[in-house]
C-alpha positions, 0 to 999 in steps of 0.5 A, a space after each residue: 058125449 058131444 050129443 049131450 050138448 044139444 040134448 041136455 036134460 038139465 037145460 030142457 026140463 026146467 021151465 024158464 023163469 020170467 025175465 024180471 025174476 031172473 034179474 031180481 035174483 041175480 047177484 050181479 044185478 043186485 050188486 050193480 043196483 046197490 053200487 049205483 043207489 049207494 053212490 047217489 045216497 052218499 052224494 045226497 046225505 054224506 053224513 049218514 052214508 059215512 056211518 055205514 062202514 060196519 056193513 062192509 066190515 061185517 061182510 069182510 069179516 065173514 070172508 076172512 072167517 073161511 080163509 085159513 081152512 080154504 087155503 089148507 084144503 085146496 092146497 092139499 087136494 091140489 098137490 095130491 091130485 098133481 102127485 097122482 097125475 104124474 103116473 100118467 106120464 108125458 101128458 100130465 108133465 106137458 100140461 103142468 109146464 104149460 099151465 105154469 108158463 101161461 099163468 106166469 106170463 099172465 101174472 107178469 102182464 097184469 102187474 106190468 099194466 097196473 104199474 104202468 097206468 096206476 089207476 089208484 094214484 091220487 084217490 082217497 083210501 076207502 076206510 080209515 086209512 089214517 089210523 091203519 096205514 102205519 101198520 101196513 107200511 110197517 108190515 112192508 119193511 123187510 125182515 132179516 132172512 132168519 126172522 122171515 124163515 122162522 115166521 114161516 113155520 107155525 109154533 103149532 097148527 091151531 095157532 096158525 089157523 086161529 091167528 089167520 097166518 096164511 103163510 104158516 097155514 100154507 106151509 102146514 098144508 104143503 107138509 100135510 100133502 107131501 106126507 099124504 102122498 107117502 102113505 098107502 092109498 087105503 089111508 090117503 084116498 079117504 083123507 083126500 076125498 074128505 078134504 075135497 068134500 070139506 072144501 066143497 062145504 067151505 066154498 058153499 059157505 063162501 057162496 052164502 056169504 057172497 049173497 050178502 055182497 049187495 049189503 057189503 057194497 051198500 056199506 062200502 060204497 056209501 061210506 066211500 062216497 060219503 066221506 071221500 067223494 065221487 073220485 074213488 068211483 072214477 078210479 074204480 071205473 078206470 081200474 075195470 077198464 084197465 083190467 078188461 084191456 089187459 085181458 084182451 091183450 092177454 087173449 090176443 097176444 098170449 093165447 093168440 100166439 099159442 093157437 097160431 102155433 097149434 094151427 088154430 084160429 082164436 076167432 073161430 075157437 071163440 065162435 065155436 064156444 059161443 054157447 059156453 061163453 054165453 052160459 059163463 056170461 050169465 053165471 059168472 062161473 067157468 065151472 058151469 060149462 066144464 062138461 060142455 067144454 070137454 064135449 066140445 073139445 072132443 068135437 074139435 078132434 082132441 082125444 078123450 084121455 087128453 081132454 079128461 086130464 087137462 081140462 079138470 086139472 086146468 080148472 084148478 091150475 090154469 085160471 088165466 083170468 085169475 092170474 091176470 086180474 087178482 095181482 092187479 087188484 092187490 096192487 090197485 088197493 096198495 095204490 089207493 092206500 098210498 102203500 108204495 110197493 117196490 121190487 121186493 114187495 112185488 116179487 113177494 106178491 108174485 111168488 106168493 100168488 103163484 102158490 096161492 092161486 094153485 087149486 083155486 076152484 073155478 066158481 063164482 067168488 073163489 077169486 075174491 077169496 084168493 085175493 083176500 088170501 094174497 093180501 092176508 099172506 103178504 101183510 103189507 096191503 090193507 085188508 080193508 081195501 077188499 071192500 073197494 074191489 067188492 063193488 066191482 067184483 061181479 064185473 071182474 068175475 065175468 071177465 075172469 071166468 070167460 078168460 078161464 074158459 078160453 084159456 083151458 080150451 087152448 090148453 087142452 088143444 095145445 097139449 093134444 097138438 103136441 102129444 103124438 096121436 092125441 088129436 085128429 088134425 083133419 077134424 081140427 082143421 075143419 072145425 077151428 083151423 086157421 085155414 079152412 080146407 077147400 072142401 069145407 069152404 064150398 058149402 058155406 059159400 053156397 048157403 
């Protein structure tokens, strides 16, 4: 399996396109160019720029179009997959416990950072805040517990999907998945496969919509700068810097602690996975390197049964970059709009995110969908603020994807290290161990 890394036919048969063509068709470059161009456009002709908001509105409407079915499909397939894995015993249990602990720590770290530094304070909202803010603040008011519980249950399934009430869709998805686990396999397996295939179709729709991101950015940024001036762009740069710093802290403290407990050097692990990280850097997708990552982990000494179970599951349930950044983005939008989130609101945000983040696919654009799901579910953060995050989404996507890859590599090593007979300790020490063996140091010193 590891030999496929060096001799991958998919990477050797396709001729490389010219550099200018790759840059011109790269969505990240297009979004960056659109953001820079429209910032200048908004400063030069603010009156015209302020009329382009409908471009961003159309883009957001297209994203919201697919939110309910995606929530339903990923939650159903996620719960069913976890239910099936419980039969494999201790490995699945350890993996799930690890996923929950690490992603919870990442979420809390992100919320702590965004509340401590508050990069969105003092910035003008990007879209009609004066007209819309009242409804958002109204949504943030606490409801009686009876009314809250009643609101969780849809009056009928069609209404939940038609109105885009994400919590109700989530409740129905959980009930559907539990029922699916109780029926015979000849009934449940075709349904589960169909849900998986449908989720691929809807994420393909998301991919199609994301291609329109430069147009959405053009409308969002030009409107923002034209109507409110360049201060909003300054806040965005502060937010991206804060997100990057928080991810570095997460890698150093959280993943660094786990690797240290496993006898692994995080620096050597990053160096060993540099080819995979380069691919992620170019594609903004952690899914693009999953086969390579699994093969590489076997070369580190992890047994195939652990790698084959932990890594694919981790791509849905252990997205560390998403856990850190998406709640930060939600709170940042609230800060820009002046919606003060107290302890109750942030606890709700935290708990809802823990549910919605499970089953998120590790592909470009899926985290933005998770952010949209989260904002739609809590109902006290302006949905229009998604246009603000969109202008820097590509940069956030790069950082999230690289963190996701490293997070799942560490997860597989940790579970294998703590499972008897699941790892070759000598091979682990030779490849990515904290202390290199004397026999391995000598060749490097003579080279």
